[in-house]
PDBQT receptor file of N, H, CA, C and O in Angstrom, charges set to zero:
ATOM      1  N   MET A   1       0.835  -1.172   0.000  1.00  0.00    +0.000 N 
ATOM      2  CA  MET A   1       0.000   0.000   0.000  1.00  0.00    +0.000 C 
ATOM      3  C   MET A   1       0.885   1.242   0.000  1.00  0.00    +0.000 C 
ATOM      4  O   MET A   1       1.794   1.361   0.821  1.00  0.00    +0.000 OA
ATOM      5  N   THR A   2       0.619   2.158  -0.915  1.00  0.00    +0.000 N 
ATOM      6  H   THR A   2      -0.119   2.061  -1.582  1.00  0.00    +0.000 HD
ATOM      7  CA  THR A   2       1.374   3.397  -1.003  1.00  0.00    +0.000 C 
ATOM      8  C   THR A   2       0.800   4.411  -0.024  1.00  0.00    +0.000 C 
ATOM      9  O   THR A   2      -0.414   4.605   0.039  1.00  0.00    +0.000 OA
ATOM     10  N   LEU A   3       1.653   5.041   0.719  1.00  0.00    +0.000 N 
ATOM     11  H   LEU A   3       2.640   4.884   0.668  1.00  0.00    +0.000 HD
ATOM     12  CA  LEU A   3       1.250   6.021   1.718  1.00  0.00    +0.000 C 
ATOM     13  C   LEU A   3       1.051   7.375   1.058  1.00  0.00    +0.000 C 
ATOM     14  O   LEU A   3       1.958   7.899   0.411  1.00  0.00    +0.000 OA
ATOM     15  N   SER A   4      -0.153   7.946   1.226  1.00  0.00    +0.000 N 
ATOM     16  H   SER A   4      -0.889   7.521   1.751  1.00  0.00    +0.000 HD
ATOM     17  CA  SER A   4      -0.450   9.259   0.675  1.00  0.00    +0.000 C 
ATOM     18  C   SER A   4      -1.269  10.058   1.676  1.00  0.00    +0.000 C 
ATOM     19  O   SER A   4      -2.259   9.562   2.214  1.00  0.00    +0.000 OA
ATOM     20  N   ALA A   5      -0.862  11.278   1.921  1.00  0.00    +0.000 N 
ATOM     21  H   ALA A   5      -0.058  11.682   1.484  1.00  0.00    +0.000 HD
ATOM     22  CA  ALA A   5      -1.606  12.150   2.820  1.00  0.00    +0.000 C 
ATOM     23  C   ALA A   5      -3.000  12.432   2.273  1.00  0.00    +0.000 C 
ATOM     24  O   ALA A   5      -3.929  12.674   3.044  1.00  0.00    +0.000 OA
ATOM     25  N   ASN A   6      -3.154  12.403   0.958  1.00  0.00    +0.000 N 
ATOM     26  H   ASN A   6      -2.400  12.206   0.333  1.00  0.00    +0.000 HD
ATOM     27  CA  ASN A   6      -4.452  12.663   0.339  1.00  0.00    +0.000 C 
ATOM     28  C   ASN A   6      -5.503  11.636   0.743  1.00  0.00    +0.000 C 
ATOM     29  O   ASN A   6      -6.699  11.916   0.662  1.00  0.00    +0.000 OA
ATOM     30  N   ASP A   7      -5.080  10.461   1.172  1.00  0.00    +0.000 N 
ATOM     31  H   ASP A   7      -4.109  10.234   1.238  1.00  0.00    +0.000 HD
ATOM     32  CA  ASP A   7      -6.028   9.432   1.602  1.00  0.00    +0.000 C 
ATOM     33  C   ASP A   7      -6.782   9.838   2.863  1.00  0.00    +0.000 C 
ATOM     34  O   ASP A   7      -7.801   9.231   3.190  1.00  0.00    +0.000 OA
ATOM     35  N   PHE A   8      -6.302  10.849   3.574  1.00  0.00    +0.000 N 
ATOM     36  H   PHE A   8      -5.474  11.342   3.308  1.00  0.00    +0.000 HD
ATOM     37  CA  PHE A   8      -6.936  11.305   4.805  1.00  0.00    +0.000 C 
ATOM     38  C   PHE A   8      -7.935  12.437   4.571  1.00  0.00    +0.000 C 
ATOM     39  O   PHE A   8      -8.794  12.689   5.416  1.00  0.00    +0.000 OA
ATOM     40  N   ILE A   9      -7.829  13.115   3.437  1.00  0.00    +0.000 N 
ATOM     41  H   ILE A   9      -7.132  12.911   2.750  1.00  0.00    +0.000 HD
ATOM     42  CA  ILE A   9      -8.710  14.245   3.141  1.00  0.00    +0.000 C 
ATOM     43  C   ILE A   9     -10.156  13.762   3.065  1.00  0.00    +0.000 C 
ATOM     44  O   ILE A   9     -10.471  12.781   2.391  1.00  0.00    +0.000 OA
ATOM     45  N   GLY A  10     -11.031  14.485   3.781  1.00  0.00    +0.000 N 
ATOM     46  H   GLY A  10     -10.776  15.281   4.328  1.00  0.00    +0.000 HD
ATOM     47  CA  GLY A  10     -12.452  14.155   3.773  1.00  0.00    +0.000 C 
ATOM     48  C   GLY A  10     -12.893  13.234   4.899  1.00  0.00    +0.000 C 
ATOM     49  O   GLY A  10     -14.089  13.080   5.147  1.00  0.00    +0.000 OA
ATOM     50  N   LEU A  11     -11.930  12.619   5.585  1.00  0.00    +0.000 N 
ATOM     51  H   LEU A  11     -10.959  12.745   5.384  1.00  0.00    +0.000 HD
ATOM     52  CA  LEU A  11     -12.278  11.737   6.699  1.00  0.00    +0.000 C 
ATOM     53  C   LEU A  11     -12.595  12.560   7.947  1.00  0.00    +0.000 C 
ATOM     54  O   LEU A  11     -12.149  13.699   8.082  1.00  0.00    +0.000 OA
ATOM     55  N   SER A  12     -13.362  11.975   8.845  1.00  0.00    +0.000 N 
ATOM     56  H   SER A  12     -13.725  11.049   8.736  1.00  0.00    +0.000 HD
ATOM     57  CA  SER A  12     -13.592  12.597  10.147  1.00  0.00    +0.000 C 
ATOM     58  C   SER A  12     -12.338  12.427  11.000  1.00  0.00    +0.000 C 
ATOM     59  O   SER A  12     -11.411  11.710  10.623  1.00  0.00    +0.000 OA
ATOM     60  N   LYS A  13     -12.321  13.087  12.139  1.00  0.00    +0.000 N 
ATOM     61  H   LYS A  13     -13.073  13.670  12.445  1.00  0.00    +0.000 HD
ATOM     62  CA  LYS A  13     -11.184  12.929  13.056  1.00  0.00    +0.000 C 
ATOM     63  C   LYS A  13     -11.031  11.468  13.452  1.00  0.00    +0.000 C 
ATOM     64  O   LYS A  13      -9.926  10.926  13.432  1.00  0.00    +0.000 OA
ATOM     65  N   THR A  14     -12.137  10.833  13.811  1.00  0.00    +0.000 N 
ATOM     66  H   THR A  14     -13.035  11.273  13.827  1.00  0.00    +0.000 HD
ATOM     67  CA  THR A  14     -12.094   9.420  14.207  1.00  0.00    +0.000 C 
ATOM     68  C   THR A  14     -11.650   8.546  13.043  1.00  0.00    +0.000 C 
ATOM     69  O   THR A  14     -10.838   7.638  13.221  1.00  0.00    +0.000 OA
ATOM     70  N   GLY A  15     -12.177   8.812  11.859  1.00  0.00    +0.000 N 
ATOM     71  H   GLY A  15     -12.837   9.549  11.715  1.00  0.00    +0.000 HD
ATOM     72  CA  GLY A  15     -11.788   8.037  10.683  1.00  0.00    +0.000 C 
ATOM     73  C   GLY A  15     -10.312   8.190  10.362  1.00  0.00    +0.000 C 
ATOM     74  O   GLY A  15      -9.642   7.217  10.016  1.00  0.00    +0.000 OA
ATOM     75  N   GLY A  16      -9.808   9.408  10.477  1.00  0.00    +0.000 N 
ATOM     76  H   GLY A  16     -10.353  10.198  10.759  1.00  0.00    +0.000 HD
ATOM     77  CA  GLY A  16      -8.386   9.644  10.232  1.00  0.00    +0.000 C 
ATOM     78  C   GLY A  16      -7.507   8.979  11.269  1.00  0.00    +0.000 C 
ATOM     79  O   GLY A  16      -6.457   8.422  10.949  1.00  0.00    +0.000 OA
ATOM     80  N   HIS A  17      -7.944   9.042  12.512  1.00  0.00    +0.000 N 
ATOM     81  H   HIS A  17      -8.797   9.494  12.773  1.00  0.00    +0.000 HD
ATOM     82  CA  HIS A  17      -7.186   8.402  13.591  1.00  0.00    +0.000 C 
ATOM     83  C   HIS A  17      -7.164   6.891  13.391  1.00  0.00    +0.000 C 
ATOM     84  O   HIS A  17      -6.115   6.261  13.523  1.00  0.00    +0.000 OA
ATOM     85  N   ASN A  18      -8.314   6.311  13.073  1.00  0.00    +0.000 N 
ATOM     86  H   ASN A  18      -9.166   6.823  12.966  1.00  0.00    +0.000 HD
ATOM     87  CA  ASN A  18      -8.378   4.860  12.841  1.00  0.00    +0.000 C 
ATOM     88  C   ASN A  18      -7.504   4.445  11.663  1.00  0.00    +0.000 C 
ATOM     89  O   ASN A  18      -6.811   3.429  11.722  1.00  0.00    +0.000 OA
ATOM     90  N   LYS A  19      -7.543   5.235  10.591  1.00  0.00    +0.000 N 
ATOM     91  H   LYS A  19      -8.107   6.060  10.543  1.00  0.00    +0.000 HD
ATOM     92  CA  LYS A  19      -6.715   4.923   9.417  1.00  0.00    +0.000 C 
ATOM     93  C   LYS A  19      -5.235   5.003   9.774  1.00  0.00    +0.000 C 
ATOM     94  O   LYS A  19      -4.449   4.158   9.346  1.00  0.00    +0.000 OA
ATOM     95  N   SER A  20      -4.848   6.013  10.555  1.00  0.00    +0.000 N 
ATOM     96  H   SER A  20      -5.487   6.700  10.902  1.00  0.00    +0.000 HD
ATOM     97  CA  SER A  20      -3.441   6.144  10.929  1.00  0.00    +0.000 C 
ATOM     98  C   SER A  20      -2.999   4.957  11.781  1.00  0.00    +0.000 C 
ATOM     99  O   SER A  20      -1.881   4.467  11.620  1.00  0.00    +0.000 OA
ATOM    100  N   GLU A  21      -3.852   4.493  12.677  1.00  0.00    +0.000 N 
ATOM    101  H   GLU A  21      -4.760   4.892  12.808  1.00  0.00    +0.000 HD
ATOM    102  CA  GLU A  21      -3.499   3.326  13.494  1.00  0.00    +0.000 C 
ATOM    103  C   GLU A  21      -3.305   2.087  12.630  1.00  0.00    +0.000 C 
ATOM    104  O   GLU A  21      -2.370   1.316  12.850  1.00  0.00    +0.000 OA
ATOM    105  N   LYS A  22      -4.183   1.891  11.647  1.00  0.00    +0.000 N 
ATOM    106  H   LYS A  22      -4.942   2.516  11.468  1.00  0.00    +0.000 HD
ATOM    107  CA  LYS A  22      -4.063   0.731  10.754  1.00  0.00    +0.000 C 
ATOM    108  C   LYS A  22      -2.772   0.788   9.943  1.00  0.00    +0.000 C 
ATOM    109  O   LYS A  22      -2.213  -0.247   9.578  1.00  0.00    +0.000 OA
ATOM    110  N   MET A  23      -2.302   2.009   9.663  1.00  0.00    +0.000 N 
ATOM    111  H   MET A  23      -2.757   2.849   9.959  1.00  0.00    +0.000 HD
ATOM    112  CA  MET A  23      -1.093   2.194   8.861  1.00  0.00    +0.000 C 
ATOM    113  C   MET A  23       0.146   2.387   9.737  1.00  0.00    +0.000 C 
ATOM    114  O   MET A  23       1.225   2.694   9.232  1.00  0.00    +0.000 OA
ATOM    115  N   ASN A  24      -0.013   2.206  11.051  1.00  0.00    +0.000 N 
ATOM    116  H   ASN A  24      -0.890   1.956  11.461  1.00  0.00    +0.000 HD
ATOM    117  CA  ASN A  24       1.087   2.386  12.010  1.00  0.00    +0.000 C 
ATOM    118  C   ASN A  24       1.707   3.776  11.931  1.00  0.00    +0.000 C 
ATOM    119  O   ASN A  24       2.928   3.929  11.948  1.00  0.00    +0.000 OA
ATOM    120  N   LEU A  25       0.838   4.789  11.845  1.00  0.00    +0.000 N 
ATOM    121  H   LEU A  25      -0.154   4.664  11.831  1.00  0.00    +0.000 HD
ATOM    122  CA  LEU A  25       1.289   6.175  11.805  1.00  0.00    +0.000 C 
ATOM    123  C   LEU A  25       0.926   6.884  13.104  1.00  0.00    +0.000 C 
ATOM    124  O   LEU A  25      -0.074   6.556  13.743  1.00  0.00    +0.000 OA
ATOM    125  N   ILE A  26       1.730   7.840  13.482  1.00  0.00    +0.000 N 
ATOM    126  H   ILE A  26       2.543   8.106  12.963  1.00  0.00    +0.000 HD
ATOM    127  CA  ILE A  26       1.400   8.733  14.586  1.00  0.00    +0.000 C 
ATOM    128  C   ILE A  26       0.405   9.754  14.041  1.00  0.00    +0.000 C 
ATOM    129  O   ILE A  26       0.638  10.341  12.984  1.00  0.00    +0.000 OA
ATOM    130  N   PHE A  27      -0.697   9.969  14.748  1.00  0.00    +0.000 N 
ATOM    131  H   PHE A  27      -0.887   9.492  15.606  1.00  0.00    +0.000 HD
ATOM    132  CA  PHE A  27      -1.729  10.922  14.341  1.00  0.00    +0.000 C 
ATOM    133  C   PHE A  27      -1.530  12.208  15.131  1.00  0.00    +0.000 C 
ATOM    134  O   PHE A  27      -1.639  12.204  16.357  1.00  0.00    +0.000 OA
ATOM    135  N   ARG A  28      -1.241  13.308  14.441  1.00  0.00    +0.000 N 
ATOM    136  H   ARG A  28      -1.153  13.311  13.445  1.00  0.00    +0.000 HD
ATOM    137  CA  ARG A  28      -1.005  14.581  15.128  1.00  0.00    +0.000 C 
ATOM    138  C   ARG A  28      -2.046  15.592  14.660  1.00  0.00    +0.000 C 
ATOM    139  O   ARG A  28      -2.105  15.953  13.485  1.00  0.00    +0.000 OA
ATOM    140  N   LEU A  29      -2.853  16.033  15.595  1.00  0.00    +0.000 N 
ATOM    141  H   LEU A  29      -2.805  15.740  16.550  1.00  0.00    +0.000 HD
ATOM    142  CA  LEU A  29      -3.897  17.004  15.315  1.00  0.00    +0.000 C 
ATOM    143  C   LEU A  29      -3.301  18.405  15.429  1.00  0.00    +0.000 C 
ATOM    144  O   LEU A  29      -2.863  18.818  16.502  1.00  0.00    +0.000 OA
ATOM    145  N   ILE A  30      -3.289  19.122  14.319  1.00  0.00    +0.000 N 
ATOM    146  H   ILE A  30      -3.644  18.786  13.447  1.00  0.00    +0.000 HD
ATOM    147  CA  ILE A  30      -2.708  20.453  14.270  1.00  0.00    +0.000 C 
ATOM    148  C   ILE A  30      -3.760  21.517  14.600  1.00  0.00    +0.000 C 
ATOM    149  O   ILE A  30      -3.535  22.393  15.434  1.00  0.00    +0.000 OA
ATOM    150  N   ARG A  31      -4.911  21.422  13.928  1.00  0.00    +0.000 N 
ATOM    151  H   ARG A  31      -5.094  20.710  13.250  1.00  0.00    +0.000 HD
ATOM    152  CA  ARG A  31      -5.929  22.456  14.080  1.00  0.00    +0.000 C 
ATOM    153  C   ARG A  31      -7.309  21.871  13.865  1.00  0.00    +0.000 C 
ATOM    154  O   ARG A  31      -7.505  21.005  13.013  1.00  0.00    +0.000 OA
ATOM    155  N   VAL A  32      -8.281  22.359  14.661  1.00  0.00    +0.000 N 
ATOM    156  H   VAL A  32      -8.122  23.062  15.354  1.00  0.00    +0.000 HD
ATOM    157  CA  VAL A  32      -9.696  22.059  14.440  1.00  0.00    +0.000 C 
ATOM    158  C   VAL A  32     -10.404  23.400  14.336  1.00  0.00    +0.000 C 
ATOM    159  O   VAL A  32     -10.409  24.189  15.281  1.00  0.00    +0.000 OA
ATOM    160  N   ASP A  33     -10.999  23.646  13.180  1.00  0.00    +0.000 N 
ATOM    161  H   ASP A  33     -10.995  23.004  12.413  1.00  0.00    +0.000 HD
ATOM    162  CA  ASP A  33     -11.613  24.930  12.869  1.00  0.00    +0.000 C 
ATOM    163  C   ASP A  33     -10.603  26.043  13.185  1.00  0.00    +0.000 C 
ATOM    164  O   ASP A  33      -9.553  26.095  12.544  1.00  0.00    +0.000 OA
ATOM    165  N   ASN A  34     -10.873  26.914  14.126  1.00  0.00    +0.000 N 
ATOM    166  H   ASN A  34     -11.726  26.872  14.647  1.00  0.00    +0.000 HD
ATOM    167  CA  ASN A  34      -9.933  28.006  14.412  1.00  0.00    +0.000 C 
ATOM    168  C   ASN A  34      -9.096  27.763  15.651  1.00  0.00    +0.000 C 
ATOM    169  O   ASN A  34      -8.376  28.659  16.092  1.00  0.00    +0.000 OA
ATOM    170  N   GLU A  35      -9.174  26.579  16.221  1.00  0.00    +0.000 N 
ATOM    171  H   GLU A  35      -9.759  25.851  15.863  1.00  0.00    +0.000 HD
ATOM    172  CA  GLU A  35      -8.421  26.270  17.436  1.00  0.00    +0.000 C 
ATOM    173  C   GLU A  35      -7.164  25.465  17.108  1.00  0.00    +0.000 C 
ATOM    174  O   GLU A  35      -7.239  24.368  16.556  1.00  0.00    +0.000 OA
ATOM    175  N   MET A  36      -6.018  26.027  17.455  1.00  0.00    +0.000 N 
ATOM    176  H   MET A  36      -5.957  26.919  17.904  1.00  0.00    +0.000 HD
ATOM    177  CA  MET A  36      -4.740  25.346  17.236  1.00  0.00    +0.000 C 
ATOM    178  C   MET A  36      -4.468  24.387  18.392  1.00  0.00    +0.000 C 
ATOM    179  O   MET A  36      -4.652  24.741  19.557  1.00  0.00    +0.000 OA
ATOM    180  N   PHE A  37      -4.030  23.178  18.065  1.00  0.00    +0.000 N 
ATOM    181  H   PHE A  37      -3.881  22.890  17.118  1.00  0.00    +0.000 HD
ATOM    182  CA  PHE A  37      -3.684  22.186  19.076  1.00  0.00    +0.000 C 
ATOM    183  C   PHE A  37      -2.175  21.992  19.171  1.00  0.00    +0.000 C 
ATOM    184  O   PHE A  37      -1.626  21.901  20.269  1.00  0.00    +0.000 OA
ATOM    185  N   HIS A  38      -1.510  21.930  18.029  1.00  0.00    +0.000 N 
ATOM    186  H   HIS A  38      -1.956  22.004  17.138  1.00  0.00    +0.000 HD
ATOM    187  CA  HIS A  38      -0.063  21.750  17.965  1.00  0.00    +0.000 C 
ATOM    188  C   HIS A  38       0.475  22.543  16.788  1.00  0.00    +0.000 C 
ATOM    189  O   HIS A  38      -0.259  22.862  15.852  1.00  0.00    +0.000 OA
ATOM    190  N   ASP A  39       1.750  22.855  16.843  1.00  0.00    +0.000 N 
ATOM    191  H   ASP A  39       2.345  22.596  17.603  1.00  0.00    +0.000 HD
ATOM    192  CA  ASP A  39       2.441  23.399  15.684  1.00  0.00    +0.000 C 
ATOM    193  C   ASP A  39       2.867  22.230  14.805  1.00  0.00    +0.000 C 
ATOM    194  O   ASP A  39       2.919  21.084  15.252  1.00  0.00    +0.000 OA
ATOM    195  N   TYR A  40       3.168  22.538  13.551  1.00  0.00    +0.000 N 
ATOM    196  H   TYR A  40       3.125  23.469  13.187  1.00  0.00    +0.000 HD
ATOM    197  CA  TYR A  40       3.766  21.506  12.715  1.00  0.00    +0.000 C 
ATOM    198  C   TYR A  40       5.146  21.211  13.282  1.00  0.00    +0.000 C 
ATOM    199  O   TYR A  40       5.877  22.133  13.642  1.00  0.00    +0.000 OA
ATOM    200  N   PRO A  41       5.507  19.949  13.366  1.00  0.00    +0.000 N 
ATOM    201  CA  PRO A  41       6.805  19.593  13.949  1.00  0.00    +0.000 C 
ATOM    202  C   PRO A  41       7.958  20.047  13.054  1.00  0.00    +0.000 C 
ATOM    203  O   PRO A  41       7.824  20.153  11.835  1.00  0.00    +0.000 OA
ATOM    204  N   SER A  42       9.082  20.307  13.695  1.00  0.00    +0.000 N 
ATOM    205  H   SER A  42       9.191  20.221  14.686  1.00  0.00    +0.000 HD
ATOM    206  CA  SER A  42      10.254  20.742  12.937  1.00  0.00    +0.000 C 
ATOM    207  C   SER A  42      11.073  19.567  12.411  1.00  0.00    +0.000 C 
ATOM    208  O   SER A  42      11.867  19.721  11.483  1.00  0.00    +0.000 OA
ATOM    209  N   ASP A  43      10.877  18.399  13.007  1.00  0.00    +0.000 N 
ATOM    210  H   ASP A  43      10.232  18.273  13.761  1.00  0.00    +0.000 HD
ATOM    211  CA  ASP A  43      11.594  17.226  12.510  1.00  0.00    +0.000 C 
ATOM    212  C   ASP A  43      10.763  16.540  11.432  1.00  0.00    +0.000 C 
ATOM    213  O   ASP A  43       9.539  16.665  11.410  1.00  0.00    +0.000 OA
ATOM    214  N   ILE A  44      11.419  15.830  10.556  1.00  0.00    +0.000 N 
ATOM    215  H   ILE A  44      12.414  15.729  10.574  1.00  0.00    +0.000 HD
ATOM    216  CA  ILE A  44      10.760  15.142   9.454  1.00  0.00    +0.000 C 
ATOM    217  C   ILE A  44      10.785  13.641   9.715  1.00  0.00    +0.000 C 
ATOM    218  O   ILE A  44      11.838  13.047   9.950  1.00  0.00    +0.000 OA
ATOM    219  N   ARG A  45       9.591  13.044   9.667  1.00  0.00    +0.000 N 
ATOM    220  H   ARG A  45       8.736  13.526   9.476  1.00  0.00    +0.000 HD
ATOM    221  CA  ARG A  45       9.459  11.605   9.873  1.00  0.00    +0.000 C 
ATOM    222  C   ARG A  45       8.539  11.062   8.783  1.00  0.00    +0.000 C 
ATOM    223  O   ARG A  45       7.750  11.809   8.204  1.00  0.00    +0.000 OA
ATOM    224  N   ASP A  46       8.637   9.788   8.511  1.00  0.00    +0.000 N 
ATOM    225  H   ASP A  46       9.278   9.182   8.982  1.00  0.00    +0.000 HD
ATOM    226  CA  ASP A  46       7.739   9.191   7.531  1.00  0.00    +0.000 C 
ATOM    227  C   ASP A  46       6.669   8.332   8.203  1.00  0.00    +0.000 C 
ATOM    228  O   ASP A  46       5.974   7.563   7.539  1.00  0.00    +0.000 OA
ATOM    229  N   ASP A  47       6.543   8.470   9.530  1.00  0.00    +0.000 N 
ATOM    230  H   ASP A  47       7.108   9.095  10.069  1.00  0.00    +0.000 HD
ATOM    231  CA  ASP A  47       5.559   7.666  10.249  1.00  0.00    +0.000 C 
ATOM    232  C   ASP A  47       4.586   8.538  11.050  1.00  0.00    +0.000 C 
ATOM    233  O   ASP A  47       4.032   8.094  12.056  1.00  0.00    +0.000 OA
ATOM    234  N   ARG A  48       4.384   9.780  10.598  1.00  0.00    +0.000 N 
ATOM    235  H   ARG A  48       4.834  10.140   9.782  1.00  0.00    +0.000 HD
ATOM    236  CA  ARG A  48       3.484  10.686  11.305  1.00  0.00    +0.000 C 
ATOM    237  C   ARG A  48       2.632  11.426  10.282  1.00  0.00    +0.000 C 
ATOM    238  O   ARG A  48       3.140  11.924   9.278  1.00  0.00    +0.000 OA
ATOM    239  N   VAL A  49       1.332  11.491  10.549  1.00  0.00    +0.000 N 
ATOM    240  H   VAL A  49       0.919  11.087  11.365  1.00  0.00    +0.000 HD
ATOM    241  CA  VAL A  49       0.427  12.274   9.714  1.00  0.00    +0.000 C 
ATOM    242  C   VAL A  49      -0.082  13.445  10.547  1.00  0.00    +0.000 C 
ATOM    243  O   VAL A  49      -0.580  13.265  11.658  1.00  0.00    +0.000 OA
ATOM    244  N   CYS A  50       0.050  14.638   9.995  1.00  0.00    +0.000 N 
ATOM    245  H   CYS A  50       0.454  14.785   9.093  1.00  0.00    +0.000 HD
ATOM    246  CA  CYS A  50      -0.422  15.859  10.642  1.00  0.00    +0.000 C 
ATOM    247  C   CYS A  50      -1.676  16.307   9.906  1.00  0.00    +0.000 C 
ATOM    248  O   CYS A  50      -1.690  16.375   8.677  1.00  0.00    +0.000 OA
ATOM    249  N   VAL A  51      -2.737  16.614  10.663  1.00  0.00    +0.000 N 
ATOM    250  H   VAL A  51      -2.726  16.559  11.661  1.00  0.00    +0.000 HD
ATOM    251  CA  VAL A  51      -4.007  16.948  10.017  1.00  0.00    +0.000 C 
ATOM    252  C   VAL A  51      -4.595  18.248  10.555  1.00  0.00    +0.000 C 
ATOM    253  O   VAL A  51      -4.382  18.635  11.704  1.00  0.00    +0.000 OA
ATOM    254  N   GLU A  52      -5.341  18.899   9.676  1.00  0.00    +0.000 N 
ATOM    255  H   GLU A  52      -5.515  18.585   8.742  1.00  0.00    +0.000 HD
ATOM    256  CA  GLU A  52      -6.144  20.058  10.030  1.00  0.00    +0.000 C 
ATOM    257  C   GLU A  52      -7.584  19.725   9.672  1.00  0.00    +0.000 C 
ATOM    258  O   GLU A  52      -7.858  19.152   8.617  1.00  0.00    +0.000 OA
ATOM    259  N   ILE A  53      -8.503  20.092  10.564  1.00  0.00    +0.000 N 
ATOM    260  H   ILE A  53      -8.281  20.557  11.421  1.00  0.00    +0.000 HD
ATOM    261  CA  ILE A  53      -9.914  19.732  10.411  1.00  0.00    +0.000 C 
ATOM    262  C   ILE A  53     -10.763  20.993  10.375  1.00  0.00    +0.000 C 
ATOM    263  O   ILE A  53     -10.558  21.923  11.155  1.00  0.00    +0.000 OA
ATOM    264  N   GLU A  54     -11.723  21.004   9.453  1.00  0.00    +0.000 N 
ATOM    265  H   GLU A  54     -11.890  20.249   8.820  1.00  0.00    +0.000 HD
ATOM    266  CA  GLU A  54     -12.718  22.072   9.378  1.00  0.00    +0.000 C 
ATOM    267  C   GLU A  54     -14.082  21.422   9.223  1.00  0.00    +0.000 C 
ATOM    268  O   GLU A  54     -14.256  20.509   8.416  1.00  0.00    +0.000 OA
ATOM    269  N   ASN A  55     -15.041  21.893   9.995  1.00  0.00    +0.000 N 
ATOM    270  H   ASN A  55     -14.899  22.635  10.651  1.00  0.00    +0.000 HD
ATOM    271  CA  ASN A  55     -16.414  21.389   9.927  1.00  0.00    +0.000 C 
ATOM    272  C   ASN A  55     -16.479  19.874  10.022  1.00  0.00    +0.000 C 
ATOM    273  O   ASN A  55     -17.275  19.238   9.331  1.00  0.00    +0.000 OA
ATOM    274  N   GLY A  56     -15.644  19.295  10.875  1.00  0.00    +0.000 N 
ATOM    275  H   GLY A  56     -14.997  19.811  11.436  1.00  0.00    +0.000 HD
ATOM    276  CA  GLY A  56     -15.696  17.865  11.138  1.00  0.00    +0.000 C 
ATOM    277  C   GLY A  56     -14.964  16.976  10.144  1.00  0.00    +0.000 C 
ATOM    278  O   GLY A  56     -14.986  15.754  10.290  1.00  0.00    +0.000 OA
ATOM    279  N   LYS A  57     -14.320  17.550   9.144  1.00  0.00    +0.000 N 
ATOM    280  H   LYS A  57     -14.302  18.543   9.026  1.00  0.00    +0.000 HD
ATOM    281  CA  LYS A  57     -13.618  16.763   8.125  1.00  0.00    +0.000 C 
ATOM    282  C   LYS A  57     -12.173  17.216   7.995  1.00  0.00    +0.000 C 
ATOM    283  O   LYS A  57     -11.870  18.400   8.143  1.00  0.00    +0.000 OA
ATOM    284  N   ILE A  58     -11.296  16.282   7.720  1.00  0.00    +0.000 N 
ATOM    285  H   ILE A  58     -11.543  15.320   7.600  1.00  0.00    +0.000 HD
ATOM    286  CA  ILE A  58      -9.892  16.605   7.468  1.00  0.00    +0.000 C 
ATOM    287  C   ILE A  58      -9.789  17.311   6.128  1.00  0.00    +0.000 C 
ATOM    288  O   ILE A  58     -10.205  16.782   5.097  1.00  0.00    +0.000 OA
ATOM    289  N   VAL A  59      -9.222  18.523   6.157  1.00  0.00    +0.000 N 
ATOM    290  H   VAL A  59      -8.884  18.952   6.995  1.00  0.00    +0.000 HD
ATOM    291  CA  VAL A  59      -9.083  19.321   4.936  1.00  0.00    +0.000 C 
ATOM    292  C   VAL A  59      -7.635  19.456   4.495  1.00  0.00    +0.000 C 
ATOM    293  O   VAL A  59      -7.353  19.819   3.353  1.00  0.00    +0.000 OA
ATOM    294  N   LYS A  60      -6.716  19.161   5.416  1.00  0.00    +0.000 N 
ATOM    295  H   LYS A  60      -6.945  18.867   6.344  1.00  0.00    +0.000 HD
ATOM    296  CA  LYS A  60      -5.292  19.241   5.083  1.00  0.00    +0.000 C 
ATOM    297  C   LYS A  60      -4.583  18.140   5.841  1.00  0.00    +0.000 C 
ATOM    298  O   LYS A  60      -4.819  17.950   7.035  1.00  0.00    +0.000 OA
ATOM    299  N   ALA A  61      -3.719  17.415   5.160  1.00  0.00    +0.000 N 
ATOM    300  H   ALA A  61      -3.528  17.569   4.191  1.00  0.00    +0.000 HD
ATOM    301  CA  ALA A  61      -2.951  16.351   5.795  1.00  0.00    +0.000 C 
ATOM    302  C   ALA A  61      -1.572  16.313   5.156  1.00  0.00    +0.000 C 
ATOM    303  O   ALA A  61      -1.408  16.553   3.960  1.00  0.00    +0.000 OA
ATOM    304  N   SER A  62      -0.583  16.003   5.995  1.00  0.00    +0.000 N 
ATOM    305  H   SER A  62      -0.716  15.808   6.967  1.00  0.00    +0.000 HD
ATOM    306  CA  SER A  62       0.763  15.844   5.470  1.00  0.00    +0.000 C 
ATOM    307  C   SER A  62       1.481  14.775   6.255  1.00  0.00    +0.000 C 
ATOM    308  O   SER A  62       1.297  14.642   7.465  1.00  0.00    +0.000 OA
ATOM    309  N   ILE A  63       2.302  14.011   5.555  1.00  0.00    +0.000 N 
ATOM    310  H   ILE A  63       2.452  14.119   4.572  1.00  0.00    +0.000 HD
ATOM    311  CA  ILE A  63       3.128  12.992   6.187  1.00  0.00    +0.000 C 
ATOM    312  C   ILE A  63       4.439  13.683   6.529  1.00  0.00    +0.000 C 
ATOM    313  O   ILE A  63       5.162  14.123   5.635  1.00  0.00    +0.000 OA
ATOM    314  N   GLN A  64       4.747  13.781   7.811  1.00  0.00    +0.000 N 
ATOM    315  H   GLN A  64       4.159  13.424   8.537  1.00  0.00    +0.000 HD
ATOM    316  CA  GLN A  64       6.011  14.416   8.219  1.00  0.00    +0.000 C 
ATOM    317  C   GLN A  64       6.376  14.002   9.591  1.00  0.00    +0.000 C 
ATOM    318  O   GLN A  64       7.407  14.430  10.111  1.00  0.00    +0.000 OA
TER     319      GLN A  64
């Protein structure tokens, strides 16, 4: 299976978290609507997905 951040776009928070667990990825919540939870990390990893959520759906995801 090829890893793509685009596979997370449109999923709910729970759906994205479940998908990341199945893919053995760390799930990092960056932002929900206008509330910031974490900054984007400064280190680069290939086992972490960072997501931003708007209106209950993931609108931005990156593997880092």
